[in-house]
FIBAFI-74408 format. One line per field, with one value per residue (C-alpha): x, y, z; chain. Coordinates in Angstrom, 1 decimal. Layout:
BEGIN
X = (X_...) .
Y = (Y_...) .
Z = (Z_...) .
chaine = (A_...) .
//
This chain:
BEGIN
X = (-0.1_2.7_4.9_1.7_1.2_4.9_4.8_1.5_3.2_6.2_4.3_2.3_5.5_7.1_4.1_4.7_8.2_6.9_4.8_7.4_9.9_9.1_12.8_16.3_18.8_21.2_24.5_22.5_20.2_20.9_22.5_20.9_17.5_15.6_13.5_10.2_11.5_12.9_10.6_12.5_16.1_16.7_19.3_22.1_24.6_25.8_28.4_29.4_33.2_34.6_32.4_30.4_27.5_28.3_25.5_26.8_25.2_21.8_18.7_17.0_13.6_13.1_11.2_12.9_10.7_7.5_8.7_9.7_13.2_14.6_18.3_21.6_23.0_26.7_27.8_28.9_27.0_28.4_26.1_27.9_27.4_29.0_26.0_22.3_19.8_16.3_15.1_14.2_17.7_20.2_22.6_23.9_27.4_27.9_31.4_32.5_33.6_36.1_35.0_31.7_28.6_26.6_23.4_23.5_27.6_29.3_30.9_33.0_35.6_39.3_40.8_41.4_37.8_39.4_38.4_36.4_36.2_33.7_33.0_30.2_26.9_25.2_24.5_21.6_18.8_18.9_22.6_23.2_25.0_24.4_28.2_29.4_32.6_35.3_35.3_37.7_38.2_37.9_38.6_37.5_39.7_37.9_39.2_37.5_35.7_32.9_35.0_37.4_38.7_38.1_40.9_40.9_43.2_45.1_45.1_47.7_48.9_48.1_44.5_41.5_40.3_40.9_38.5_36.1_32.6_31.3_28.1_25.1_22.7_25.1_25.4_28.4_30.1_33.8_35.9_39.3_40.9_38.9_35.7_33.4_30.5_28.2_25.9_24.6_24.3_25.9_24.4_25.3_24.5_26.9_29.8_31.0_32.4_28.7_27.3_23.8_21.6_18.6_20.1_21.4_23.8_23.9_27.3_28.3_31.1_32.1_34.5_36.9_39.1_42.1_43.0_46.4_47.6_45.4_44.3_40.7_40.2_37.6_37.3_34.9_34.6_31.1_27.9_25.8_22.8_24.5_23.9_22.4_23.5_22.4_20.7_19.1_20.2_22.0_25.3_26.6_30.0_29.2_31.6_31.6_33.9_37.4_39.2_37.9_34.1_31.2_29.2_25.6_23.1_19.6_16.6_16.4_16.1_18.2_19.0_21.1_24.9_25.8_21.9_21.3_17.7_15.7_15.5_17.7_15.3_15.8_14.2_12.9_12.5_14.0_12.2_13.8_13.2_16.6_19.7_22.9_26.2_29.6_32.9_35.7_38.5_37.1_35.4_32.0_28.5_26.1_22.4_20.7_16.9_15.6_12.4_10.2_8.0_10.2_9.8_7.9_10.0_11.4_13.9_15.5_15.0_18.0_19.7_22.3_24.0_25.5_26.8_24.4_24.2_26.0_27.8_24.9_24.7_21.4_20.5_17.6_15.7_13.6_11.2_11.4_9.4_7.1_5.2_1.8_3.4_3.6_6.0_6.8_6.9_8.1_11.3_12.4_15.7_17.3_19.4_22.4_23.5_19.8_18.8_15.4_13.4_11.4_9.1_9.3_6.0_6.4_4.2_3.8_6.1_6.1_6.9_9.8_12.3_15.5_16.6_19.8_20.1_23.4_24.1_24.8_26.0_29.1_26.7_25.5_22.1_20.6_19.5_19.6_17.3_18.0_15.7_13.5_10.5_6.8_5.6_2.9_1.3_-1.7_-2.8_0.5_2.0_4.5_7.8_6.4_4.6_6.7_8.7_6.6_9.9_11.3_14.7_13.9_15.5_14.5_16.0_15.0_16.0_17.4_17.3_13.9_12.6_10.8_11.0_12.1_12.4_15.9_19.4_21.6_25.0_25.1_22.3_23.0_24.9_23.0_21.4_19.5_15.9_13.9_12.0_15.4_16.7_13.6_13.7_17.3_16.4_13.8_15.1_18.9_21.1_21.3_19.0_18.0_21.1_20.7_24.1_26.7_28.9_26.9_27.0_30.5_31.0_28.8_30.7_33.1_33.2_35.6_38.7_38.5_41.6_39.5_36.7_33.6_33.0_30.2_29.0_27.1_25.3_22.3_21.9_23.8_25.8_27.9_29.5_32.1_33.1_31.5_31.8_34.4_32.5_33.0_29.8_29.9_31.0_28.9_31.1_30.1_26.3_26.2_28.3_26.2_29.9_30.8_34.5_37.5_38.5_40.2_37.1_35.0_37.7_37.5_33.7_33.8_36.2_34.0_30.9_32.7_34.0_30.5_28.8_31.5_30.9_27.2_27.4_26.7_27.3_23.6_23.1_25.7_23.6_20.4_20.6_17.2_16.9_14.8_11.6_11.7_9.0_8.9_7.8_10.5_9.1_10.6_14.1_15.9_18.3_21.5_23.2_26.7_24.9_22.8_20.1_19.3_21.1_21.6_19.5_22.0_21.3_23.7_24.4_26.2_30.1_29.5_29.6_27.3_24.4_20.8_18.1_15.2_12.1_10.2_12.6_11.5_8.7_7.0_8.6_6.8_6.1_9.4_10.9_10.3_14.1_15.3_13.1_15.1_15.2_17.5_19.0_19.7_18.0_16.1) .
Y = (-0.1_2.4_1.6_2.2_5.5_6.5_5.2_7.3_10.3_10.0_9.8_13.0_14.8_13.7_15.2_18.4_18.5_18.5_21.5_23.2_23.1_24.7_25.2_24.7_27.5_28.8_30.6_34.0_32.9_35.4_33.9_36.4_37.3_40.3_40.2_40.1_37.3_35.3_32.1_29.6_28.4_25.2_22.3_25.0_25.3_28.4_29.5_32.8_33.5_36.7_39.7_37.7_35.2_32.7_30.7_27.9_25.4_24.2_24.9_28.0_28.8_31.9_33.8_34.8_36.2_35.1_31.5_29.6_28.3_25.8_25.0_24.3_27.4_27.3_30.5_31.1_34.1_36.5_38.8_41.6_41.6_44.9_46.7_46.6_45.3_44.1_41.0_43.7_45.7_42.9_42.4_39.0_39.2_36.1_34.5_32.5_28.8_26.6_23.6_21.6_22.8_20.5_19.9_20.0_19.8_20.1_23.5_24.1_26.8_26.2_26.8_30.6_30.9_33.0_30.4_27.3_23.8_21.8_18.3_16.0_16.6_15.6_16.7_18.8_16.9_19.9_19.8_19.2_17.3_14.8_14.0_13.4_14.8_12.9_13.0_15.8_18.4_22.0_25.1_28.5_31.6_34.9_38.2_39.9_42.3_39.7_37.7_34.7_31.8_28.0_25.4_21.5_20.0_16.9_14.4_12.7_9.2_7.4_9.1_7.0_9.7_7.8_4.9_7.4_7.9_11.3_11.3_13.7_14.2_13.3_15.2_17.4_19.6_21.0_22.6_24.2_22.2_18.9_18.3_15.4_13.6_10.9_8.9_10.0_7.9_7.5_7.2_7.6_11.4_11.8_9.6_8.6_5.3_4.1_2.8_1.4_4.3_2.2_2.0_4.1_2.8_4.4_5.1_4.2_5.3_8.9_10.2_13.1_15.3_17.3_20.2_20.7_17.2_16.7_13.4_11.7_9.1_6.7_8.5_5.8_2.1_2.4_3.2_5.9_3.9_0.3_-0.9_2.2_5.5_9.1_10.6_14.0_14.5_18.0_17.8_20.7_20.8_22.3_23.9_21.2_18.4_18.4_21.1_19.7_19.9_17.5_16.7_16.5_14.9_15.0_15.1_13.5_9.6_6.3_3.5_0.5_1.2_-0.2_-0.8_-0.6_0.7_2.6_5.9_8.2_8.2_7.0_3.8_5.6_9.2_10.2_12.1_15.3_13.9_12.0_13.8_11.9_12.9_12.0_12.3_12.9_12.2_8.6_8.3_6.9_7.8_8.6_9.7_12.3_12.8_16.5_17.8_20.6_21.4_19.8_19.8_16.9_14.2_15.8_16.0_19.0_21.7_24.0_24.7_27.3_27.2_29.9_30.5_31.9_33.4_32.1_29.2_27.7_27.0_27.3_25.6_27.0_24.8_26.2_24.6_21.2_18.4_16.3_13.5_13.6_15.9_18.8_21.6_23.4_27.3_26.8_27.7_26.0_26.2_23.6_25.0_23.1_21.8_21.8_19.9_21.7_22.7_25.9_26.9_30.3_32.2_34.2_35.5_32.6_32.8_30.9_27.3_25.7_22.7_22.1_25.4_27.0_29.1_31.1_33.3_36.7_39.9_40.8_40.4_36.9_37.7_37.2_34.1_34.6_31.9_31.3_29.5_26.5_25.1_24.1_21.1_20.2_18.0_18.0_21.2_23.3_25.2_23.8_25.0_27.1_29.4_32.3_32.4_34.7_36.1_38.6_36.9_33.8_35.3_36.5_37.4_35.9_37.7_35.0_37.0_38.3_35.1_37.1_37.7_41.1_42.4_44.0_42.6_44.9_44.4_46.4_44.5_44.0_40.9_37.7_37.1_34.2_34.5_35.6_32.2_30.6_32.8_32.6_28.7_28.8_31.0_28.8_25.4_25.5_24.2_20.3_17.9_14.4_12.9_9.7_8.4_9.4_9.5_12.2_14.1_14.1_15.2_18.5_19.3_21.4_24.1_23.9_26.1_29.4_28.7_26.6_27.7_25.7_26.2_26.3_22.9_22.9_20.7_19.9_23.7_24.2_27.2_27.8_30.9_31.8_30.4_30.8_34.7_35.6_38.2_37.2_35.2_31.7_28.9_26.0_23.8_25.9_25.8_22.1_21.1_23.7_24.6_28.2_28.2_26.9_24.4_22.5_22.4_21.1_18.6_17.2_17.1_15.2_12.8_12.2_11.8_9.1_7.4_7.2_6.0_3.3_2.0_2.0_-0.3_-3.9_-6.7_-7.2_-3.4_-3.2_-5.2_-3.7_-0.1_1.5_5.2_7.2_8.6_12.5_14.9_18.7_19.1_20.6_18.2_15.3_16.6_16.4_19.0_18.7_21.4_20.4_20.0_23.1_22.5_18.8_15.9_12.4_9.8_6.9_4.3_1.8_1.4_-0.9_-0.7_-1.4_1.8_0.4_2.9_1.3_3.5_3.9_2.3_5.6_7.5_5.5_7.0_6.6_8.2_10.7_9.9_10.1_13.3_14.0_14.7_11.4_8.6_5.8_5.6_4.7_8.2_10.6_10.6_13.6) .
Z = (-0.1_1.0_-2.1_-4.3_-2.6_-3.3_-7.1_-7.5_-6.1_-8.2_-11.4_-10.2_-9.4_-13.0_-14.6_-12.4_-13.7_-17.3_-16.6_-14.4_-17.0_-20.4_-21.4_-20.5_-20.0_-22.5_-22.5_-22.3_-19.5_-16.5_-13.6_-11.5_-12.7_-12.0_-9.0_-11.4_-13.3_-10.1_-9.5_-7.1_-5.9_-4.4_-3.7_-3.5_-0.8_1.0_3.5_5.2_4.9_5.7_5.0_2.3_2.0_-1.1_-2.5_-4.9_-6.9_-7.1_-9.4_-10.5_-12.0_-13.8_-16.4_-19.7_-22.4_-20.9_-20.5_-17.4_-17.5_-15.0_-15.0_-13.0_-11.2_-12.8_-11.0_-7.5_-6.0_-3.3_-1.0_0.7_4.3_5.3_3.8_4.8_2.3_2.2_-0.2_-2.8_-2.8_-2.1_-4.8_-5.7_-7.3_-10.0_-10.0_-12.9_-12.1_-13.7_-11.6_-11.7_-10.2_-8.0_-6.3_-2.3_-2.3_1.1_2.1_4.9_5.7_6.3_9.9_9.3_7.7_4.9_2.4_2.0_0.6_-1.6_-2.0_-2.5_-4.0_-7.2_-10.8_-11.7_-13.6_-15.9_-16.6_-20.5_-21.2_-17.9_-17.3_-13.9_-13.2_-11.6_-7.7_-6.5_-3.3_-4.4_-2.7_-3.3_-2.4_-2.2_-3.2_-0.2_-3.0_-3.9_-6.2_-5.9_-8.0_-7.5_-7.6_-7.8_-5.0_-4.8_-2.0_0.0_-1.3_1.9_2.2_1.5_-0.7_-3.9_-2.8_-1.3_-3.4_-3.8_-1.6_-1.1_2.0_4.5_8.0_8.3_10.7_11.3_13.7_13.0_10.4_10.6_8.8_9.7_7.7_8.7_6.4_3.3_0.0_-3.4_-6.8_-10.4_-10.4_-7.6_-8.6_-12.0_-11.1_-10.2_-13.5_-12.2_-11.6_-10.4_-7.0_-4.1_-1.7_1.6_3.7_7.3_9.7_10.0_7.5_8.4_6.5_7.9_5.9_7.4_6.8_3.6_4.9_4.4_7.1_8.6_11.8_13.3_12.8_14.7_12.7_13.8_15.7_15.7_12.2_10.6_9.6_8.9_6.0_5.7_9.3_10.7_12.6_14.8_16.5_19.7_22.5_25.1_26.0_24.9_23.0_19.7_20.8_20.4_17.3_17.9_15.5_15.0_12.8_9.2_9.5_9.3_6.8_7.2_6.4_2.9_2.0_-1.7_-2.5_-5.1_-3.1_-1.3_1.5_4.9_6.1_9.2_10.4_13.5_16.1_17.6_21.1_20.8_20.5_19.1_20.3_18.8_20.5_18.2_21.0_21.9_18.5_20.1_19.8_22.7_23.2_25.3_25.6_24.9_26.5_25.5_22.3_19.7_15.7_14.4_12.4_9.2_6.5_4.3_7.1_7.8_11.1_12.4_15.8_18.3_21.7_23.9_27.4_30.2_28.4_26.8_23.0_20.7_17.5_15.4_13.0_10.3_7.8_6.3_4.9_7.4_7.3_5.0_2.5_4.8_4.4_7.6_8.3_11.9_14.0_16.8_19.2_21.0_24.1_25.3_27.8_29.1_26.0_26.0_22.8_22.5_19.7_18.3_18.5_15.3_12.5_9.9_6.9_3.7_4.2_2.6_2.2_0.3_1.5_3.1_6.2_7.8_10.5_9.1_10.6_13.2_15.9_15.1_15.8_12.1_10.1_6.3_4.7_1.1_-1.4_-1.0_-2.4_-1.1_-2.5_0.0_-2.4_-3.4_-1.9_-1.8_-4.4_-6.9_-8.2_-10.9_-8.3_-7.6_-4.3_-1.9_-0.7_-3.4_-4.8_-2.5_0.7_4.1_7.5_10.7_14.0_16.4_19.6_19.1_17.3_14.5_10.8_9.6_6.0_6.4_7.1_9.4_9.5_12.8_14.4_18.4_19.3_19.8_22.8_24.0_23.3_26.6_26.8_26.9_29.7_31.6_31.4_32.6_35.5_36.6_36.2_36.1_33.3_33.6_32.4_33.7_32.0_30.3_31.3_33.7_30.7_28.6_31.7_31.8_28.2_29.1_32.5_30.8_28.0_25.2_25.9_23.9_21.7_19.3_17.0_15.7_12.1_9.8_8.4_5.1_2.8_5.0_5.4_8.6_10.1_13.5_14.5_17.1_20.5_24.0_24.8_27.4_29.3_32.7_33.1_34.2_31.9_31.0_33.1_36.3_34.7_34.0_37.1_39.3_40.7_41.7_41.8_39.9_37.7_40.6_42.5_39.4_38.8_42.5_42.5_39.3_40.5_43.9_41.6_39.4_42.6_44.0_40.5_40.6_44.0_43.7_40.6_40.8_38.4_37.9_37.4_34.7_32.4_33.2_32.2_31.1_30.1_32.7_31.4_30.9_31.2_31.0_34.3_36.9_39.7_37.8_38.7_42.0_43.4_45.6_47.4_45.7_42.1_41.6_38.9_38.4_39.4_37.6_38.8_39.0_36.7_35.1_31.4_29.3_28.7_25.0_23.0_20.3_20.5_19.9_18.3_20.6_19.1_19.9_17.6_14.4_12.7_9.2_6.3_4.0_0.5_-1.8_-3.1_-6.9_-7.2_-6.4_-7.9_-9.3_-13.2_-15.9_-16.0_-13.2_-9.9_-8.4) .
chaine = (A_A_A_A_A_A_A_A_A_A_A_A_A_A_A_A_A_A_A_A_A_A_A_A_A_A_A_A_A_A_A_A_A_A_A_A_A_A_A_A_A_A_A_A_A_A_A_A_A_A_A_A_A_A_A_A_A_A_A_A_A_A_A_A_A_A_A_A_A_A_A_A_A_A_A_A_A_A_A_A_A_A_A_A_A_A_A_A_A_A_A_A_A_A_A_A_A_A_A_A_A_A_A_A_A_A_A_A_A_A_A_A_A_A_A_A_A_A_A_A_A_A_A_A_A_A_A_A_A_A_A_A_A_A_A_A_A_A_A_A_A_A_A_A_A_A_A_A_A_A_A_A_A_A_A_A_A_A_A_A_A_A_A_A_A_A_A_A_A_A_A_A_A_A_A_A_A_A_A_A_A_A_A_A_A_A_A_A_A_A_A_A_A_A_A_A_A_A_A_A_A_A_A_A_A_A_A_A_A_A_A_A_A_A_A_A_A_A_A_A_A_A_A_A_A_A_A_A_A_A_A_A_A_A_A_A_A_A_A_A_A_A_A_A_A_A_A_A_A_A_A_A_A_A_A_A_A_A_A_A_A_A_A_A_A_A_A_A_A_A_A_A_A_A_A_A_A_A_A_A_A_A_A_A_A_A_A_A_A_A_A_A_A_A_A_A_A_A_A_A_A_A_A_A_A_A_A_A_A_A_A_A_A_A_A_A_A_A_A_A_A_A_A_A_A_A_A_A_A_A_A_A_A_A_A_A_A_A_A_A_A_A_A_A_A_A_A_A_A_A_A_A_A_A_A_A_A_A_A_A_A_A_A_A_A_A_A_A_A_A_A_A_A_A_A_A_A_A_A_A_A_A_A_A_A_A_A_A_A_A_A_A_A_A_A_A_A_A_A_A_A_A_A_A_A_A_A_A_A_A_A_A_A_A_A_A_A_A_A_A_A_A_A_A_A_A_A_A_A_A_A_A_A_A_A_A_A_A_A_A_A_A_A_A_A_A_A_A_A_A_A_A_A_A_A_A_A_A_A_A_A_A_A_A_A_A_A_A_A_A_A_A_A_A_A_A_A_A_A_A_A_A_A_A_A_A_A_A_A_A_A_A_A_A_A_A_A_A_A_A_A_A_A_A_A_A_A_A_A_A_A_A_A_A_A_A_A_A_A_A_A_A_A_A_A_A_A_A_A_A_A_A_A_A_A_A_A_A_A_A_A_A_A_A_A_A_A_A_A_A_A_A_A_A_A_A_A_A_A_A_A_A_A_A_A_A_A_A_A_A) .
//
């Protein structure tokens, strides 16, 4: 029944493609159409480096001489962030490319944040001829005037890169000179070594790239959730744990590692209650339960992350494709280390999926959202309906949690939204931890000598390190200890000793995650541990993370771009 429904929807979407696209781009088609001719932009990538926002690849719909054209964006576009603009006055500067243009490529900055890399992605179905270029790592060097140059890089002889297949829709994040990717899938539209176009193969362990050593490695032999891996998920490097931070993963779905199927779609959707954590030091996965009003299961959303007040870290999520063919227009924020979701109470805007968002401005308090489509089939709009946002761009004030029509380079610095600050004031900062191991990871904030850098490809962006303004850091908040690092270390040691003494052989094999409620009454308070304390329960010593059954939800109908056929897949 489900398969029949998916096939029917795919047929309808194929018919919509015929209606949508009345012609292909030519050499004279504008790369930046006039606002009155702009229709839609989607499946692109974006990143902020220096004083510019860059938009790369993806597909573009526009009117030319009364005919709607749909084609690949073969330019890199730049937007000056030193000037104020609205979505009507914004100027996009086209930059010529000497490398291939891709849909949904991964972008990430170098350690100095003065240039950025590109890898992954798939070719546009509108590319003529539909030839997939060889897999290569590329780098963009800006000229700091809105232009720049792309170059193709080599790779170290002892790197796994030569055996690595180009992928799409993995979850990515980076910090300093290391970029991480988990999951995703490969197809003949993403890698030229794949000749069979009727199947998609999911990828498993975390892959990392070190730009200093130029080495690609398998960073973990362990899969995301036991035998499954992530697809359409988001990953952020957050300033907790060691000096390299922690990678938190949420949303999207899972599919079996190495699984071959006829769709890019995950086997199951993940709920946003279970947040997954990857520790780059021990190369192990953990999970933590989040509370509060969270997003419904979805894919193709965008997210940005930024340090908040008093050592917190906030991750904002916008839009996405939900179950039952619903495209979302909601904004949510996840605050760490409390692991609490909040829903923004804002005036509704245009729903969208397959869009990009980035933190912009010196104060880090604005989110620019670029592109996206809304196919809430059969009642929603289709791609030949003009984007309600002029030029397909809009701005969200992260502190006030409201949409606005102007980008201001001098917007006040980011401050955690009032609803978040009020929650911490009333409840403290530590959740009911799923395990002592997860609690220990969040006891300390990352030292300020390292900087989390923006991931991309799945629409994520991060900025900065926790502000050093004399306010208590997250170690003091999470541990509830007011004092120096020495005191914190002693308390952590004592707690660890007590946990160890309380364990028994029978308990060590009988750990169950405690039930979490939003009510403050579910948490206990100790004088030596302000906020909430861990309810001591035991957990297996194995690092294999089992996916909670409650996190598995039914998948929405298939995406029109990625049906399997004898050619490319979208």
